[in-house]
N, CA, C and O of each residue as an XYZ file, in Angstrom:
612
protein
N     -36.630      6.717     37.954
C     -35.383      6.106     37.706
C     -34.340      7.142     37.335
O     -34.634      8.064     36.575
N     -33.108      7.008     37.863
C     -32.127      7.966     37.725
C     -31.379      7.798     36.325
O     -31.133      6.707     35.811
N     -31.067      8.999     35.805
C     -30.670      9.103     34.348
C     -29.192      8.481     34.406
O     -28.490      8.880     35.336
N     -28.691      7.633     33.599
C     -27.385      6.995     33.642
C     -26.372      8.101     33.162
O     -26.689      9.047     32.440
N     -25.065      7.850     33.674
C     -23.980      8.758     33.314
C     -23.551      8.501     31.819
O     -23.606      7.376     31.323
N     -23.162      9.509     31.199
C     -22.630      9.241     29.778
C     -21.302      8.588     29.917
O     -20.507      8.978     30.773
N     -21.034      7.613     29.109
C     -19.835      6.888     28.982
C     -19.054      7.331     27.703
O     -19.453      6.999     26.587
N     -17.958      8.069     27.883
C     -17.134      8.653     26.682
C     -16.131      7.703     26.279
O     -15.559      7.865     25.201
N     -15.860      6.751     27.010
C     -14.768      5.836     26.631
C     -14.932      5.199     25.210
O     -13.979      4.961     24.469
N     -16.216      4.954     24.915
C     -16.509      4.409     23.633
C     -16.129      5.419     22.467
O     -15.588      5.059     21.421
N     -16.471      6.696     22.767
C     -16.148      7.620     21.731
C     -14.584      7.838     21.636
O     -14.062      8.024     20.536
N     -13.910      7.815     22.703
C     -12.463      7.980     22.635
C     -11.796      6.751     21.797
O     -10.950      6.929     20.920
N     -12.275      5.538     22.174
C     -11.887      4.499     21.374
C     -12.157      4.474     19.852
O     -11.413      3.953     19.021
N     -13.298      5.095     19.604
C     -13.803      5.195     18.216
C     -12.930      6.223     17.450
O     -12.594      6.042     16.280
N     -12.579      7.322     18.184
C     -11.831      8.401     17.532
C     -10.413      7.805     17.256
O      -9.869      8.036     16.176
N      -9.778      7.006     18.257
C      -8.519      6.474     18.017
C      -8.521      5.473     16.965
O      -7.534      5.449     16.230
N      -9.490      4.615     16.760
C      -9.555      3.719     15.699
C      -9.657      4.465     14.355
O      -9.108      4.051     13.334
N     -10.325      5.482     14.411
C     -10.488      6.288     12.994
C      -9.102      6.812     12.645
O      -8.641      6.701     11.509
N      -8.425      7.409     13.695
C      -7.088      8.000     13.518
C      -6.049      6.856     13.102
O      -5.171      7.075     12.268
N      -6.191      5.736     13.679
C      -5.214      4.673     13.412
C      -5.382      4.129     12.029
O      -4.389      3.728     11.422
N      -6.639      4.085     11.462
C      -6.735      3.511     10.165
C      -6.906      4.515      9.101
O      -6.316      4.295      8.044
N      -7.612      5.573      9.208
C      -7.899      6.577      8.228
C      -6.605      7.380      7.867
O      -6.265      7.421      6.684
N      -5.986      7.916      8.667
C      -4.763      8.766      8.430
C      -3.670      7.933      7.833
O      -3.076      8.412      6.866
N      -3.329      6.765      8.273
C      -2.147      6.050      7.559
C      -2.705      5.537      6.269
O      -1.923      5.443      5.323
N      -4.011      5.177      6.102
C      -4.394      4.718      4.802
C      -4.414      5.794      3.680
O      -4.180      5.552      2.496
N      -4.731      7.046      4.213
C      -4.650      8.220      3.147
C      -3.246      8.342      2.892
O      -2.965      8.497      1.703
N      -2.191      8.310      3.786
C      -0.890      8.538      3.507
C      -0.309      7.495      2.666
O       0.501      7.810      1.793
N      -0.656      6.270      2.855
C      -0.111      5.189      2.059
C      -0.602      5.331      0.549
O       0.141      5.086     -0.401
N      -1.898      5.743      0.420
C      -2.456      5.881     -0.901
C      -1.754      7.110     -1.604
O      -1.447      7.025     -2.793
N      -1.500      8.245     -0.876
C      -0.884      9.434     -1.398
C       0.579      9.077     -1.802
O       1.052      9.545     -2.837
N       1.234      8.322     -1.061
C       2.549      7.894     -1.337
C       2.649      7.085     -2.721
O       3.533      7.264     -3.558
N       1.566      6.142     -2.823
C       1.493      5.306     -3.978
C       1.231      6.203     -5.244
O       1.807      5.931     -6.297
N       0.338      7.307     -5.150
C       0.129      8.124     -6.284
C       1.471      8.967     -6.680
O       1.777      9.177     -7.854
N       2.161      9.381     -5.674
C       3.384      9.964     -5.947
C       4.472      9.239     -6.571
O       5.249      9.772     -7.363
N       4.537      7.808     -6.152
C       5.410      6.876     -6.823
C       4.900      6.673     -8.289
O       5.679      6.566     -9.236
N       3.439      6.625     -8.420
C       3.039      6.366     -9.888
C       3.281      7.478    -10.677
O       3.472      7.269    -11.875
N       3.317      8.707    -10.230
C       3.545      9.837    -11.081
C       5.056      9.837    -11.456
O       5.426     10.076    -12.606
N       5.865      9.574    -10.493
C       7.329      9.375    -10.860
C       7.666      8.371    -11.819
O       8.483      8.590    -12.713
N       7.011      7.166    -11.660
C       7.193      6.106    -12.514
C       6.758      6.424    -13.839
O       7.451      6.153    -14.820
N       5.532      7.042    -13.922
C       4.964      7.315    -15.291
C       5.881      8.336    -16.096
O       6.022      8.262    -17.316
N       6.454      9.240    -15.343
C       7.463     10.175    -15.955
C       8.702      9.483    -16.389
O       9.295      9.791    -17.423
N       9.091      8.520    -15.561
C      10.324      7.694    -16.019
C       9.991      6.878    -17.241
O      10.792      6.793    -18.172
N       8.891      6.312    -17.252
C       8.572      5.442    -18.376
C       8.335      6.142    -19.698
O       8.527      5.517    -20.741
N       7.950      7.342    -19.716
C       7.728      8.221    -20.801
C       8.971      8.141    -21.730
O       8.910      7.911    -22.938
N      10.053      8.349    -21.051
C      11.300      8.586    -21.835
C      12.203      7.299    -21.751
O      13.287      7.322    -22.334
N      11.830      6.228    -21.086
C      12.636      5.078    -20.944
C      12.698      4.359    -22.200
O      11.813      4.468    -23.048
N      13.864      3.525    -22.361
C      14.034      2.554    -23.402
C      14.014      1.207    -22.767
O      14.595      0.999    -21.702
N      13.314      0.242    -23.444
C      13.276     -1.109    -22.838
C      14.427     -1.918    -23.357
O      14.815     -1.761    -24.515
N      14.983     -2.773    -22.546
C      16.069     -3.682    -22.993
C      15.831     -5.052    -22.342
O      15.207     -5.146    -21.285
N      16.338     -6.110    -22.988
C      16.415     -7.276    -22.404
C      17.615     -7.573    -21.444
O      18.771     -7.405    -21.832
N      17.323     -8.018    -20.183
C      18.449     -8.338    -19.296
C      18.454     -9.728    -18.893
O      17.388    -10.344    -18.902
N      19.582    -10.322    -18.523
C      19.736    -11.770    -18.287
C      19.952    -11.846    -16.843
O      20.785    -11.166    -16.244
N      19.040    -12.841    -16.219
C      19.378    -13.175    -14.831
C      20.620    -13.816    -14.637
O      20.829    -14.889    -15.204
N      21.618    -13.211    -13.786
C      22.920    -14.041    -13.766
C      22.969    -14.604    -12.396
O      23.779    -15.507    -12.187
N      22.177    -14.171    -11.403
C      22.160    -14.721    -10.032
C      20.872    -14.597     -9.347
O      20.233    -13.546     -9.390
N      20.445    -15.693     -8.680
C      19.191    -15.640     -7.880
C      19.433    -15.980     -6.524
O      20.147    -16.927     -6.198
N      18.794    -15.150     -5.644
C      18.970    -15.471     -4.198
C      17.612    -15.514     -3.646
O      16.804    -14.602     -3.818
N      17.348    -16.676     -2.925
C      16.068    -16.991     -2.444
C      16.168    -17.011     -1.016
O      17.080    -17.588     -0.425
N      15.154    -16.331     -0.407
C      14.897    -16.227      1.018
C      13.336    -15.954      1.196
O      12.505    -16.628      0.587
N      12.997    -14.945      2.048
C      11.681    -14.663      2.251
C      11.234    -14.016      0.979
O      10.078    -14.226      0.613
N      12.060    -13.210      0.225
C      11.758    -12.735     -1.027
C      12.742    -13.207     -2.043
O      13.932    -13.299     -1.743
N      12.326    -13.494     -3.163
C      13.310    -14.053     -4.297
C      13.834    -12.777     -4.987
O      13.018    -11.977     -5.444
N      15.132    -12.556     -5.081
C      15.912    -11.449     -5.628
C      16.778    -11.991     -6.783
O      17.221    -13.139     -6.781
N      16.996    -11.096     -7.773
C      17.732    -11.533     -8.913
C      18.779    -10.296     -9.282
O      18.460     -9.119     -9.112
N      19.931    -10.663     -9.750
C      20.875     -9.862    -10.338
C      20.705     -9.957    -11.865
O      20.677    -11.027    -12.475
N      20.594     -8.724    -12.433
C      20.359     -8.764    -13.896
C      21.570     -8.050    -14.654
O      22.127     -7.063    -14.172
N      21.934     -8.613    -15.863
C      22.970     -8.017    -16.538
C      22.360     -7.554    -17.946
O      21.591     -8.305    -18.547
N      22.688     -6.411    -18.414
C      22.170     -5.984    -19.668
C      23.269     -5.250    -20.316
O      24.189     -4.796    -19.635
N      23.223     -5.096    -21.691
C      24.202     -4.270    -22.405
C      23.640     -3.091    -23.106
O      22.517     -3.194    -23.600
N      24.312     -1.967    -23.204
C      23.824     -0.804    -23.818
C      25.099     -0.162    -24.425
O      26.094      0.081    -23.743
N      24.997      0.114    -25.843
C      26.103      0.796    -26.589
C      27.558      0.326    -26.209
O      28.488      1.092    -25.957
N      27.615     -1.069    -26.207
C      28.962     -1.773    -25.877
C      29.312     -1.905    -24.417
O      30.277     -2.602    -24.107
N      28.624     -1.309    -23.531
C      29.015     -1.515    -22.138
C      28.014     -2.514    -21.402
O      26.830     -2.614    -21.725
N      28.553     -3.166    -20.486
C      27.716     -4.044    -19.570
C      27.264     -3.418    -18.260
O      28.098     -2.843    -17.560
N      26.113     -3.489    -17.926
C      25.643     -3.030    -16.683
C      24.859     -4.033    -15.797
O      24.145     -4.875    -16.343
N      24.956     -3.977    -14.593
C      24.266     -4.841    -13.579
C      23.292     -4.134    -12.794
O      23.545     -3.032    -12.306
N      22.147     -4.740    -12.645
C      21.047     -4.329    -11.786
C      20.950     -5.379    -10.734
O      20.709     -6.545    -11.050
N      21.135     -4.998     -9.443
C      21.254     -5.909     -8.313
C      20.030     -5.937     -7.491
O      19.460     -4.858     -7.330
N      19.533     -6.996     -6.944
C      18.529     -7.194     -5.979
C      17.249     -6.739     -6.459
O      16.636     -5.870     -5.840
N      16.746     -7.317     -7.633
C      15.503     -7.009     -8.124
C      14.537     -8.049     -7.843
O      14.741     -9.215     -8.182
N      13.389     -7.637     -7.176
C      12.356     -8.636     -6.775
C      11.853     -9.320     -8.100
O      11.534     -8.688     -9.107
N      11.823    -10.664     -7.977
C      11.368    -11.497     -9.196
C      10.430    -12.534     -8.497
O      10.359    -12.604     -7.270
N       9.707    -13.343     -9.347
C       8.857    -14.434     -8.956
C       9.724    -15.638     -8.568
O      10.802    -15.823     -9.133
N       9.306    -16.395     -7.688
C       9.890    -17.621     -7.158
C      10.398    -18.542     -8.349
O      11.467    -19.150     -8.307
N       9.566    -18.572     -9.350
C       9.843    -19.470    -10.545
C      10.960    -19.036    -11.417
O      11.350    -19.764    -12.329
N      11.502    -17.851    -11.170
C      12.574    -17.345    -12.050
C      13.840    -18.233    -11.899
O      14.182    -18.706    -10.815
N      14.476    -18.414    -13.001
C      15.678    -19.244    -13.016
C      16.867    -18.434    -13.645
O      16.713    -17.495    -14.426
N      18.058    -18.912    -13.211
C      19.232    -18.198    -13.784
C      19.175    -18.354    -15.411
O      18.890    -19.429    -15.941
N      19.423    -17.382    -16.013
C      19.676    -17.484    -17.536
C      18.338    -16.806    -18.213
O      18.313    -16.460    -19.394
N      17.395    -16.685    -17.442
C      15.932    -16.121    -17.976
C      16.220    -14.699    -18.332
O      17.119    -14.089    -17.752
N      15.513    -14.165    -19.237
C      15.555    -12.771    -19.566
C      14.443    -11.958    -19.018
O      13.300    -12.414    -19.056
N      14.693    -10.760    -18.499
C      13.599     -9.932    -18.046
C      13.701     -8.557    -18.791
O      14.761     -8.184    -19.293
N      12.600     -7.856    -18.836
C      12.654     -6.506    -19.445
C      13.100     -5.424    -18.466
O      12.596     -5.385    -17.343
N      14.026     -4.545    -18.849
C      14.357     -3.523    -17.884
C      14.276     -2.239    -18.668
O      14.388     -2.296    -19.893
N      14.090     -1.089    -18.063
C      13.972      0.118    -18.733
C      14.976      1.113    -18.249
O      15.074      1.373    -17.050
N      15.750      1.695    -19.194
C      16.798      2.733    -18.822
C      16.489      4.044    -19.497
O      15.635      4.146    -20.377
N      17.296      5.146    -18.999
C      17.338      6.339    -19.703
C      18.570      6.188    -20.597
O      19.567      5.561    -20.238
N      18.454      6.755    -21.699
C      19.483      6.729    -22.730
C      20.778      7.492    -22.256
O      21.925      7.082    -22.440
N      20.416      8.702    -21.599
C      21.527      9.433    -21.123
C      22.310      9.029    -19.858
O      23.437      9.439    -19.579
N      21.521      8.119    -19.083
C      22.116      7.455    -17.945
C      21.745      5.950    -17.869
O      20.858      5.552    -17.114
N      22.371      5.228    -18.582
C      22.065      3.790    -18.875
C      22.245      3.006    -17.609
O      21.617      1.954    -17.485
N      23.025      3.410    -16.684
C      23.176      2.798    -15.378
C      22.033      2.887    -14.478
O      21.989      2.138    -13.503
N      21.156      3.683    -14.696
C      19.970      3.888    -13.908
C      18.831      3.057    -14.677
O      18.223      3.509    -15.647
N      18.631      1.854    -14.152
C      17.667      1.035    -14.827
C      16.614      0.619    -13.744
O      16.805      0.818    -12.545
N      15.615      0.095    -14.194
C      14.518     -0.513    -13.341
C      13.635     -1.395    -14.136
O      13.533     -1.275    -15.357
N      13.007     -2.267    -13.453
C      12.030     -3.083    -14.052
C      10.614     -2.340    -13.806
O      10.494     -1.378    -13.048
N       9.597     -2.897    -14.523
C       8.193     -2.194    -14.422
C       7.725     -2.481    -13.016
O       7.611     -3.635    -12.604
N       7.455     -1.413    -12.284
C       6.988     -1.628    -10.968
C       5.435     -1.090    -10.841
O       4.936     -0.904     -9.732
N       4.769     -0.875    -11.966
C       3.490     -0.327    -11.845
C       2.572     -1.175    -11.167
O       1.634     -0.631    -10.585
N       2.698     -2.656    -11.135
C       1.755     -3.454    -10.317
C       2.082     -3.362     -8.880
O       1.179     -3.516     -8.058
N       3.327     -3.119     -8.494
C       3.546     -2.890     -7.102
C       2.966     -1.677     -6.600
O       2.423     -1.622     -5.497
N       3.084     -0.568     -7.493
C       2.431      0.728     -7.105
C       0.914      0.599     -6.945
O       0.350      1.073     -5.959
N       0.268     -0.030     -7.899
C      -1.131     -0.168     -7.875
C      -1.629     -0.995     -6.671
O      -2.723     -0.760     -6.158
N      -0.758     -2.024     -6.204
C      -1.030     -2.684     -5.141
C      -0.988     -1.794     -3.854
O      -1.873     -1.866     -3.000
N       0.069     -0.964     -3.760
C       0.124     -0.006     -2.669
C      -1.083      0.893     -2.519
O      -1.623      1.052     -1.424
N      -1.500      1.479     -3.625
C      -2.677      2.312     -3.751
C      -3.861      1.631     -3.098
O      -4.499      2.140     -2.177
N      -4.114      0.456     -3.628
C      -5.283     -0.320     -3.250
C      -5.222     -0.667     -1.780
O      -6.245     -0.627     -1.096
N      -4.036     -1.009     -1.270
C      -3.867     -1.258      0.221
C      -4.219      0.011      1.034
O      -4.850     -0.106      2.085
N      -3.807      1.285      0.549
C      -4.035      2.523      1.203
C      -5.644      2.567      1.218
O      -6.257      2.753      2.270
N      -6.231      2.400      0.084
C      -7.702      2.580      0.189
C      -8.377      1.696      1.110
O      -9.352      2.078      1.758
N      -7.860      0.430      1.203
C      -8.363     -0.635      2.089
C      -8.268     -0.220      3.431
O      -9.251     -0.328      4.163
N      -7.081      0.296      3.888
C      -6.780      0.733      5.278
C      -7.663      1.978      5.597
O      -8.236      2.087      6.681
N      -7.745      2.883      4.640
C      -8.545      4.042      4.844
C      -9.993      3.680      4.893
O     -10.753      4.378      5.565
N     -10.440      2.626      4.223
C     -11.789      2.182      4.216
C     -12.200      1.711      5.554
O     -13.316      1.981      5.998
N     -11.278      0.969      6.254
C     -11.582      0.524      7.664
C     -11.807      1.721      8.552
O     -12.692      1.688      9.407
N     -11.013      2.811      8.375
C     -11.135      3.994      9.237
C     -12.483      4.696      8.879
O     -13.121      5.257      9.770
N     -12.898      4.673      7.665
C     -14.299      5.284      7.333
C     -15.403      4.398      7.910
O     -16.397      4.943      8.390
N     -15.291      3.067      7.894
C     -16.269      2.224      8.405
C     -16.396      2.433      9.980
O     -17.480      2.416     10.564
N     -15.146      2.634     10.611
C     -15.211      2.992     12.112
C     -15.791      4.406     12.365
O     -16.402      4.621     13.412
N     -15.629      5.312     11.496
C     -16.067      6.576     11.538
C     -17.635      6.614     11.374
O     -18.313      7.391     12.046
N     -18.158      5.788     10.500
C     -19.624      5.612     10.339
C     -20.267      4.899     11.508
O     -21.366      5.281     11.913
N     -19.645      3.897     12.063
C     -20.144      3.284     13.206
C     -20.148      4.289     14.490
O     -21.071      4.356     15.303
N     -18.987      5.034     14.524
C     -19.087      6.134     15.552
C     -20.078      7.167     15.500
O     -20.593      7.607     16.528
N     -20.419      7.643     14.161
C     -21.473      8.601     13.905
C     -22.754      7.887     14.277
O     -23.533      8.460     15.039
N     -23.013      6.801     13.850
C     -24.219      6.049     14.200
C     -24.533      5.955     15.587
O     -25.648      6.213     16.042
N     -23.500      5.568     16.296
C     -23.572      5.345     17.790
C     -23.927      6.722     18.442
O     -24.750      6.791     19.356
N     -23.337      7.717     17.986
C     -23.471      9.054     18.554
C     -24.820      9.584     18.299
O     -25.380     10.194     19.210
N     -25.424      9.417     17.135
C     -26.858      9.743     16.797
C     -27.744      8.877     17.485
O     -28.785      9.358     17.934
N     -27.498      7.703     17.633
C     -28.478      6.739     18.380
C     -28.513      7.143     19.744
O     -29.602      7.166     20.315
N     -27.356      7.501     20.412
C     -27.291      7.818     21.818
C     -28.067      9.271     22.073
O     -28.656      9.540     23.121
N     -27.970     10.066     21.043
C     -28.709     11.336     21.184
C     -30.253     11.102     21.072
O     -31.024     11.700     21.823
N     -30.674     10.248     20.150
C     -32.069      9.955     19.951
C     -32.728      9.065     21.076
O     -33.878      9.249     21.475
N     -31.943      8.152     21.512
C     -32.365      7.316     22.774
C     -31.338      7.340     23.788
O     -30.552      6.404     23.939
N     -31.326      8.573     24.606
C     -30.238      8.691     25.509
C     -30.255      7.699     26.686
O     -29.214      7.406     27.273
N     -31.425      7.199     27.013
C     -31.486      6.265     28.156
C     -31.341      4.987     27.772
O     -31.371      4.118     28.643
N     -31.163      4.641     26.441
C     -31.116      3.300     26.039
C     -32.273      2.444     26.416
O     -33.305      2.968     26.835
N     -32.152      1.102     26.283
C     -33.220      0.297     26.591
C     -33.033     -0.394     27.935
O     -32.035     -1.093     28.108
N     -33.924     -0.239     28.879
C     -33.825     -0.806     30.192
C     -34.940     -1.839     30.429
O     -36.043     -1.660     29.913
N     -34.720     -2.771     31.095
C     -35.809     -3.654     31.437
C     -35.498     -4.332     32.811
O     -34.347     -4.504     33.212
N     -36.601     -4.697     33.488
C     -36.402     -5.349     34.807
C     -37.524     -6.260     34.940
O     -38.561     -6.177     34.282
N     -37.252     -7.181     35.874
C     -38.172     -8.332     36.012
C     -39.485     -7.778     36.772
O     -39.367     -7.021     37.736
N     -40.614     -8.155     36.335
C     -41.881     -7.610     36.834
C     -42.002     -8.373     38.227
O     -41.736     -9.562     38.400
N     -42.442     -7.496     39.164
C     -42.595     -8.035     40.493
C     -43.977     -8.554     40.731
O     -44.272     -9.048     41.819
């Protein structure tokens, strides 16, 4: 019986799948960790204030405009993601720097944690593809001819 030719198309597809999932997953998680470090630095020196929802815009994402006061001045924080159940007049906690009270934000740590988790999930798919590829490569080396059968005459 003639030895079958090697089919490298499966290896190429496997490498592409690994690259499609593993590299972006690592980059998404890395970006999440950078955002987390920046957010943690901001939150160390930030002061919390109560802000009032003055306007809600609903669409594919619910956004709100918030108004807060600091040392006799009114400030507005626009287009902040909020829950769909948020109503005009509700109060939300915002965090500001005392030397730059116009730079405010809400707590985004949950969003950052979700991004890091998503990065790990995407990279995990790449690792699974890599494992399947390594298994297939090793199996092909151990049993290069595969399993053949034919009808007995």
